[in-house]
N, C-alpha and C positions, 0 to 999 in steps of 0.2 A: 223640755221640747213644748213649750207652750203651756206650761202647768201654772195655773194660778195658785195651787198650794203643792203641797209636799206630794211626792210619789207614794202609792202604796204599795205593800208586797205583792198582794194579789188581787189585781183590778178586775172588777166585774165587766166582761164586754158586753152585758145587757146595757140597753140606753138608759134604763131608770133603775136607780138602786133602790133601797129601800129605807129612806129616813122615817117615813111616817106610812102608815096604812099598807096596801099591797101593791105591789108594783103591776103596772099594766101586763097582761099574760105575754109570755114571749111566743107562745104557742096559741094564739086566739083562733075563733073559729074562721078568720077570714086568712088565717096563715101566715100572717106577716113576720117578717124576720126583724125583729127589733135590736139590732146589735149596733155597733159603733163603727158600721159601715159608710155613714156620711160624718163623722164627727172626727174619726182619726185623720190627722195630718198626712196629704199625700207623700210629703218629703220622706215619712218613716217608711213607706213602702218602696220609694225610689232608690233609697240608699240601696237596699238589698241588690235591685238592678245593677247598681254599679259595679258590684262585686261579679255580677255574670257577663257583662261586657269587658270587663277586666281579664276575665279568664279568656273569654273568646278572641280578644286581641292578642293575648299571649301566645296561645295556642296557633292562631294563624301565622303569627312572626315566626315562630319555630317550626312549623309544618309546611314546607312546600309541596304543592300539590303537583307531582311530577309522574304521576302515572295512576294506574287503576288502584292499585295496593294502597297507596296515599291517600287518594281520593275516598276510598272507603273508611280509611283509620279516620280522617277529619270527619267524615259524615258520623261515624260511630260515637266519636267523643262528643260531638255538638249534640247527639240524642241524649247522653247521659246528662250532659248539662243543662238542656233544655227541658227534659221532663222534671230534673229536680227542681228548676226554677217555676215550672208550672205547679208542682205540687205545693210548693210554699205559698206561691200567689194565690192559689185556690183556697187556702187558708186565709190568708191575709185580707183580702177582699170581703171576707164575711165576719172574721171573728178576731181580728188583731184588737189587741188593747194595749194601754202603756202603763204597766205597773213594773216593779222591780224585777220579779220573777220573767214576766215577759221579755224585758230587756237582756236578761240573762241568757233566756232561750235564744232570742235573736242573736245575741253575741256567738253563740254555739253554731248558729246557721252560718254567720259570717265567716266562722273559723273553718267549716267544712267547706267552705267555696276555696278558702285559701288552700286546704287540701287538695282540690282539683287543680289548683295551678302548681301545687308541687308536684303530681302525679302525671299532669298533663304532656309536659316534653317528653316524657317516657313512654307514653301510650303508642302502642304498636301492636295489633293484634296477630301479625304475620311474623315477627319476631318478639314473641312473649318474654317477658321478663315477671317470673313468679312473683317476685317481691311487691312489683309495681301494680300487679293486677289484684294481688291480695290486699294492698293497701286502698285501692281504688274500690272494691267492694265493700271494705270495712268503712270506708267515707260515706257510701250510699247506706250502709245499715245505719250509721250514725245520725245520717240526716232523717230516714223516716223514724228513728225512734225518740229523736227530739220532736218529730212532728206529731209523733202519738202522744207524746206529754202535754204538747199544747192542745190538742184536741180533748184530752182528759182534763185539762183545767176549763176548758168550757162546757164539759159535761159537768164539772162539779157546780158550776154557776146555774145550770139550768135542771139540777136534779128535782126541782119542784115541779117541772112542767113534763108531764108524760108523753106529749106528743114530741117533745124535743129530745128525749133521752135515746131513744131508738135509733134515728139516724145519726146523732154525733156519736154514740157509741160504736155504731158500725163503722165509721170513717175513722174513730181512734183505733179499733180494732183491725182494719184493713191497712193502716200506715203500720202497726205494730208488726202484723204478719209478714209484710213486705220487706221490713227492718231484718226479721228473723231469718228470711230467704237470703236474703243479700248477706247476713253474716255467714250462712250455711255456704253459700257460692264461694267464700273465700277460702274454705278449707279444700278446694277442688283445684287449686293453681299448686303445681309442685313444681320443683328447681328441676329446670333441663326437660320438662315435657311440654308439649304442646296440647293446651286443652281448648275446646270450643265450648265450655260452661258458659264463658262469658255472654254467649248468646242470650242465657236467661236473664240477665240484666234488662235486655231489652222487651222480653216477652212480659217480665214482672212490671215494667215502667209502664206499658201501656196498658195492662191490666189493672194497674192502680188509679189511671186517669178514668178508664172506663168505668171502674167500681164508684169514683167520687161521680161523675156524670149521672150515673144511674140513679144513685141515691138521693142526689139533688132534684132529680126528674119526679121520684116517686114520693118525696116528702116536700111541700111547699114550704115547710119553715127553714130549710136548709137551701133553698133554691138561689140561686143569683141574680134573681131579679131585683132591681134595684140596686145592685152594687157596681162598682167600679171596674168591673171585668173586662167591657169592653174597652174603656180606657186604658186598663192596664195592658192589655195585649196591643192595642196601638201605640202606646208609650214605647214598648219593647220593639215594635217595627221601627219606630223613629230612632232607638238606640242602635238597632242593628245597621240602619241606613247610616248613622254616624260612624259605626266602626267600618262600615264599607268605604267611607269617605277616607278615613284614617289610613286604611290598606291602599287605596287608589292615591292619595297625595303621597305616599311613601314611595310609590313607583314612579310616580312623576319626578320626585325629587332624584331617584337614581338616574334618571334618562337627562336631566336637564343640567346635572352637575358635571357633564362632561362638555370638552369644547365643542362649539359649532353644533350645540343641541337643538337649536330651535330652528329646524327646517319646517317647511309648510306642513309636511305631514304629520309631524311633532305637534304642532299648534294646532291643527284641525283635529287629532284625536284628542288632545286635552279638551277642547271645548266641547266635543261630544261625549266625554264621559262624565263631565258635569252636567250637560243637558240631560244624558241619561237618567242620571242619580235624581235630577229635579223633577223629571217627568214621571219618574216611578214614585217619587214621593207626592205628587200632586194628584197622580191616578188613584192611589191608596186613600188618602184624606178626602178625596173629592167623592169617593164612593163610600166612606166611612160612615154609618149611621148611628150617631153617638144619641141624639136626643130623643130617639123612639126605640122602644122595646119591640123587638121583631120576634117574639116567640121564645119560649125557655129552651125548647128541643131545638128550634133553629138556632139559637144562640150558644148553646153547645156544641154543635156541630161547627159552628163559625169558629168557636174557641180552639177546637181541637185540630181543625184544618190550618190553623196557624202554625202547628210544629212542621207540615212538610212546607208551608211556603215560606217560613223563616229559613228552614235549612237549604231550599232552593236559592232563596234571596241571597244568602250568606256565600253561597257558592258561586253564585253569579257574580256578585261584587269581586270575590276573589279571581275569578275568570277573568273579569275585565281588567283589573290590575296586571294580570299576567299578559294579556293580548296588547297593553300598552308597551311593556317593555319587549313583547316578542316583534312589535313592528319596528322599534328602535334597534333591537337587533338585526332585523334584516337590512336596513340602512347601513350599518358599519359591514356587515358581511358582504353587501353587494358591491361597497365600495373596494374592499378588499380583493375579492375575487376580480373584479374588473382589472384592477391593477396586476394581479398575477396573471390572468389572461392575456392581457396586453403586453406584458413583458415576455411572457414565453413564446406568443406568436411571434413577436419581432425576434426572439432566438432562433425559432425554425425557419425563418423567411431568409434564403440564401441570397437575397438581393440585398440584405442590410447588413453591414457590418456590425455584429453584436454578438460579442464572446461568452463565455460561461461566467467568466469573471464579472461581466457586466450584468448579467441574470442574477448571480447572487448577489450583488451591490444593490440591484433594484429591489429584490426579494426583501432583503435586510432592512434598507431603510424604508420601505414599505411598512414592515413588521414593526420597527423601532416607532413609526408614527403612530400605528394603532396602539401598541402598547404604552405610548405616552398619554393617549385617551382613554384606553381600557388597560389600566395597569393589571399584571397578572395576580391572580390571588396566590399561586404558588410559584417558588422559584425555580422549582422543578420544570415548569414551562419553559423558561429560559434556556435551559440545559437541552431539553427536548429539540427546541429550535434549531439551537447550534448544531446539534448532532446530525439534525435532518438536512441543514445545508450544507454539511461536509459530505453527507451521502450523495447529494445533488451534484456536488463538485466532482467526487470520484465515480460518478455513474458512467459507464460506457454505452450501453444499450439503451435504447428510446424506452422501453418497457420499465426498467430500472429508473430512468429519470422521472417518468411519469410517476411512477409509485413514490418517488422521494418528494416530488413536489405535492402530491396528496397528501402525504402525511404531514408535511410542513403546514399545509393551509388546514387540514382538519385540526392540528395543534392548536393554532391561534384561533379558530374559530370555537374551539371548546373554551379557549380561555376567556374568549368575550362573553360566552354562557355563563361561566363561572364569575366573571366581574359583575354580573345583572343578578347574581344570587340563584341561577338556575343551575343545580349541580345534581350529579349522578350520585348514587349511592357509593361510598367509599370502596367496598367489595367489588362492585362491579367495575369501577375505573382501574383498580390493580388487575382485573383479568383481560382486560380489552384493549386492544391497539386504539390509536386516536380515530382511524375511519369506522372501528365498531363501534365506538362513542359517538362518534357525530350520527351514526344510525339510530343509536340509542335516544340522543335527543330529538331526532325527527320522528321517533315513537312517542316522546312526549309531547311533543307539539300535536301530535294526531289526536292523542287523549284531551289535551286542552281543548281542540276545535269542536270534539264532539261533546264534552262535558259544558262547555261553556254556551253553545247554543241549544242545547237540551234544558240546561237549568234557566235560561232567561226566557225560553219558550214556557215552560212548566210554571215559571215564576208569574208571567201573565196569565196563565190558564186558571192557576190557583186563586189569584188575585180577583178574577172575573168570577169565580165561583164566589167567592167573599161578598162580592159585591151583590151577587144575586139572592144570597143568603140573608143578607143585610136589610133587603126592600121590606118594608112595612107593608104586608099585605092587607091587614086589617083596615089601613085607611084607604090604600089604593084599589082595593076589589082584586082585580089581576092585572097582569102586565101588558102596558098598550104595545102595539106593534113598532112603534120606534124603540120601546125598551128591549125588546126581542132583535130588533136589527142591530142595536149596538153590542149586545150580548153576544151576537153571531159574528158580528167585527171583531170584535175582541179576542174570541175565541180561533177565527182563522188566522189572526196574527201568531197569536201563540202556537199553534198548529205548524204554520208555515215556518217559523224559526226552529222548531225541533225537527221538522223534516230537512231542513238545510244540514243538521248532523249526520244525515244519511250519505253524503259524500266524503265523510272523513278518512276513508281508507284512499281516497284518489287522490292524483297529484292537482286536482283543481282545487282541493281543501288546503293545500298548503300555500298555493298561489294566492287564495283568496284571504288567508290567514295572515299573511306578510303584506297584502296591501293596504293601504289607508282607509279601505273603507267598511272595514268590518264594523268600528264602534260607531260611524255615522251612519250606516244604513239600519242598525238597531234604532240610534236615536230619531231617525225620522220615522221608522215604524211606530215609537211610542209619541212622538208628536201627533201621528196620524189619530192614533188612538185618543188623545187627549182633545182633539180636535172633534172628533165624530161625536164622543161622548159628551162633549158640552153644547152640542147642536139641539135645541129644544124648539118644540113647536109653541107659540105663544097660548098660553092657557088662562083663564080668569083666574082671579086671586084665590087662594086656598081658603075656605071657610074656618080652617082649623087654624089659620096662623094671621095675625093681626101685626100690624105694624104700629109701634106705639113710642113716637118720639125718639127714634134712633136705637128702641130695644125691640127684640122679636122674641114673643111669646110661642111656643110650641106646645101642645096639649098632648098628652100619652093617651093611648086608645082606652086604656082602663081608668078613667077619671076617678074613680073610687078607691084605686089604690095607689095613685101617684098624683101628687100636686104639679099645677102648671110650673114649668122651669124656665127662668127669663135669662134671656142672653143679652148681654148690654154692649154698647160698642166697642168696648176693648177685648171683647170676647169673653169676659168673666162669667162664670154660670153660677147662678145662685137659684133658692126655690123662694116664689113667691109665698105670701101670706095663705093660709095658714104654713107653718114648717112641716114636713112629713116627719111621721113619728114623733109628734112632740112628746116630749118626757112628761110621764103622769104625775102631779104634784101634790096627789091626795086629795081628799074630801074638802071641800071649803068649810071653814068653822062656822056653827051654827049661831 
């Protein structure tokens, strides 16, 4: 991986080795953290991120959110995955090196991610399988124990620096204790017993991050100042947006593979969803303050807030993909219902010669046309439809006839749902009639309506809060009136979208959900935010920034701690001379 020489068994993460003389102190009076934070190739860290997104994509494809239970199950697994990724990343941005032992430990972290992929499909807190939950707890324990070994290796290299031993020792101890706790939790899962002890996973995970942040705040030598932490979080955001694009494109693929798929509403929704994701991308990265350090405490809060932000972003993108499908379902069901209603009205009209055989023939041809476009998932569906049509033929009373038509229509509608992957649990299907299943589907759509608007609204609110935290108050003093107005406008948009979820139990919610305006209205709201947040009053040129022939130089507030960073026209970033933390080369010969 870019080595000029051979790999060493145990490579020091310190910037300077000790070929001659004494290395520059790791814990000098200025508290500088002289690790390989600027020298380690970024692709070594990004490779681990690929395992994260592969897990997330696999879990998303296998866990359809069709109710409150599946929603909380999805969120629960995401929390486990994200906190594990975060703990490893907090180590990587400060202390990762590239020796043989480090590569072996990193390989174990990759294997742990594969372990998550193995247990993920069976993860369900409401229908616990003791073996799955025990295995997941052991995987968490292994992850933290490997991480504690990595911290101990760093501790070995800084053993001569008294100011460094204590914080790094505490980090190693905290991850070791967390691993032991996860190991102990694994014994709490018993066969055929439902246990809530899994809630301790989340308590321990939050405590781990909290301890890490506290230690990095109390000891400058292990702080995140000058690391790639901001870039790492922003890159994960980009990866999650990419995963969301994959989910959305899959949903689009499902609806356009059918005949006559490209209606005006479908095309409009596809355009709207692409615009939504692009606007979210632009807003986040327009607000991202990569080049200026915005305070250690503020930066750590900013980092931790990415957990709920990423969670709600993932859920909102998953909801977006489902809204696309629901809109297409509405088109198919409306077509089916209109043809059924028209035929039934003609049958009940005494002035029109229209027999029962004609009615059944019309129903049958309509259903066959629907099944040609939306093939049934189960052969049992065709049998149920035939039985329903026979009951309709034999019906004598109007009430019996109405019930038979309702059952046939509900069976076909449920089959369309199943074609698009919106399925109920097998045990629910076995216990319910077609009409009851149809009502259960209506509940699924109400849950979708509520969680979609809540998640997209909270995503905007959290993104706005991240924007506020990333503003460098050292250089700007206090926020201008325009900045406050823009932040307030963003807050109003977020709260307004959350408030729409309040009508989730009304008939208006379903009418709006199946209309073609759900995604376009959100795209318009995001576009307004983009416009408002890019309106700026003309100001004099910043004294701290200078145009230099296509390059832009921005100076950090603490000039004594960080050198100027140069942006060239291609967007590459480099440090101007002299390089920060230049390795000590020993005393000059006499």
